[in-house]
N, C-alpha and C positions, 0 to 999 in steps of 0.2 A: 471865760473871764470878761468877753468882752460887756454882758449884759448886768453883770455883778460890781461893776467898779466905777467909781465919777472918776473923771476926767483927771483930777489931781493924781489917784489911784494908778490909773494907765500911763502916767508919765511916771511914776514912782517905777513899774513895772519894767517901763521900755530901761531908765535909768539903772536897775539892778541887774538889768540881760548883761548887759558891759564887764559885767564884773565875773563872767563867765565864758569860759573859750568856746569857740576864736577869739571874744573879746574884739570884733567886726563883723555886721551884720548889715544886708542890704537891709529895707523896707521891706518889702515881699516877706525874707528872713523871719523880720522880729514881729510879723502881723501872724507868721505859722506859729511862731515858735511860744505865741502868748494868747493866742486867739484873739488878736483884735482888729480891731477894721482897718485896713491899707491905709484908708485914706484918710484915720484916726491919727495910724502911724507915721504916716506923712506931714501933719500937723504936727504934732510931738517932733519931732525931728526938726522941726524947722524953727522952730521954739527955742529948743536946744544949741542947735547951730547957731542960733541968732545969739545967743550968751557964750558961745563957745565951750558950754557944755560935751558936746559933744564935736565933733569935726568928720569933714568925708575925704578921705584918702583917695588919690589920683588916679595912685592905682589903677583899682580897681569900684571904685564908686562906693564901697563901701565904709560903712560909718563906724568910729570908733568914741573913745574918750578923748575926753579934750582938755585944755590947760586949767578951765576953769572948776572943772571936778575937781580935779588934783589939787587946786589951790585950795577950796573948802576942807577936802579929804587930810590935809599934812596937818589944817590948825586941830584934826584929832590930836595927835603925838603932840602938839607941841601944847595943847591945854593946862597937861602938867606941867610946871616949871622947872621939875626937875629929872623929865627924860634925858635930856643932854648927860647929868652923872650916870642914868643907870646904864643905857647905851655904853657908855665909858666900860663902867663894870665888866657889862655883855660882853665886851672886844678883848679887853685884859683877858677874860676869861677864858677866850678863841687860844689868843698868843700863848696861855699858859698851859693848856692842852692839846694847842695843833688843832685842833678841829670845830666843824662846826656848830656855832650856839645862836641860840636865839629867845627870844622873847617874848612871853605870850600872857593876856590878858583875861578874866571873866567881866562881860560889860550886857546886862540887862539880860544874862541867861545864856548868852555867846562866847564862844570863845575864839577870843581874835588873833593874829599872830600882828607884835606894832612894830618887831627888829629883826633882822635878820644880820650876824655879824658877819664883814667881806673882809675881817682881819688878817682869818688863814683858813684855806677852804682846799683840802689835800686831793678831795673829793667832795663835790657841789650836792650835799643832799640839804636841801633850803626849801621855803616856801617863798612865794610871793607875800610881802606887806598886806596887810588886810583879809589876811585868810582865813576862813572858818576850819575850826574842827572839828570831827565827831566824837560824840563822851568815849565809845568804847574801842581804838584804837588810837597808837600813837602815844608818843610818851606827852606832847602836850595837853590831850583830850584826860585820857587814865589820872596824869597827877591831879588837874585842877578838879575835877568831876570827883574824884578818891575822897578829898576834905572839901565836899559840898555841905553847906549844915541848912535846915534840919536832915536828920538821916533819914525820915519818916517822906520828907520831899522826893531826897534822890533817891528813892527806890521806887517811888512816884514816876518821877521820869524814866529813868532805866527802863522798864516796865510797860513807858507809855510812848517810847522812843523805838523807831527804825533801826536797828544796829543794820548796821550794812557790812557784806565782807569786803575785803581788801586781797587777804591771803588766806593762805591755810590756817594760817598764827591769827587772826583776829577773833575775836572775842562775838559770838553774837546770840550766845545764850542768856537770858536776863538774870540770871541765877547766879553762872559763873563769873559774869563782869563785877557783879555786890562782893564773891567775894576777893576777886582780883582787888577791888579800891579797899575792902575791910588790910589784903595784907602791903597795902599802896601803905598805907595809915600808919602800919604797925613796924613797917621797915622807914617810911617816912623820905620816899622816891618810890618812882617806878620808870622799870623796866619794859622796854617795847622790840621784842624780840622779832624784827619782820611781821611786823604788824601791818602795817603800808605797803610796807620794799622791800621786798627779795635782799639779802645782804646785809640790810640796814639794822641799823639799832639806835635804837634811845635809852635818854638817861633824864628823867625829868623832877628836879624838884619843887615845892611847892613855893611860892610868897605867900606873905600874909598880911593884912592891915594894920592898924594898932589895935585893933578890936578883940585882935584873933581870928578876920573872918577869911579866907582864901580871895586872896588878890588874882593872883598871876603866877603864871611858873618860868624857871629857868630852863631851858633843856639842853642837851646835848646832841649831833645825829654823827654815826659813824660807821665805818665800812663793819660790819660781825668780823670777818674773818683777819683782823691787824688787830684786833684788841684783848689782850691778856689778863687774866682775874686781875692782876697789880696796877694795871692798866685801869680799869673798873671803879677800884677802890681808890686809886688818884681822883676817878674823874666824879666822882661822887663828895667824892670831902670838897673838890673845891667847888664844884656847882655849893654842897651846903654854905659854904662859908661866901660865897655869889647872893647867893638869895637873902644871905643876913645884910647883908651890905644893900643891897636892894632895899631891905624893910626901913631903913631909915629914913629910905626918898617918899615913904607911901602912907598918905594919911589918911 
């Protein structure tokens, strides 16, 4: 990687590394992980530390995300002046269903988590803000990609993406995944049955913009063996109503 990147490119790779576990690295670990010369890594870290994009922990001298990175990243949430209203809708659904509920959007081809309600969490089945999701598993990824247009481009994306397996229920066959998308489009929601995590069940409903294009997803996650058929129908209905409310704030 070292010879292929510009100085700015190397700095970007270092910053991106802190978004992955274990979220804290020594200069030596970053050098090995990114295949960038250690002297260059030290220089980049010194510049980032000067502007507190990273900070060095006292306990083990490893570097981790600093307040400046959070300060800039948090502006992404609030660039939409209606984010607070959307967050309130997600919280209300969490209270109504008494389950984990979250909100995710499609941004430049990436499925990114923006909010996970902590209003009610019988069992914590949530993701960190800013998490990216795969296209082939989980309520977020499947819901958003099922409604992606044009279909020809969707088919190309699916066949050109490495579909990784998380559990025995994860779909990794492109043709089966495209059939799953068609089913989701027909019924208007997605079910994730132990695709990311054994024992967990997710339900996702699409959110569209004013042009009718897929914008995001609101989804619920619960312990599978606690959900009855009546509960499932109730959750889907609540999520669909919530998606319609959120769409009022999407331009």
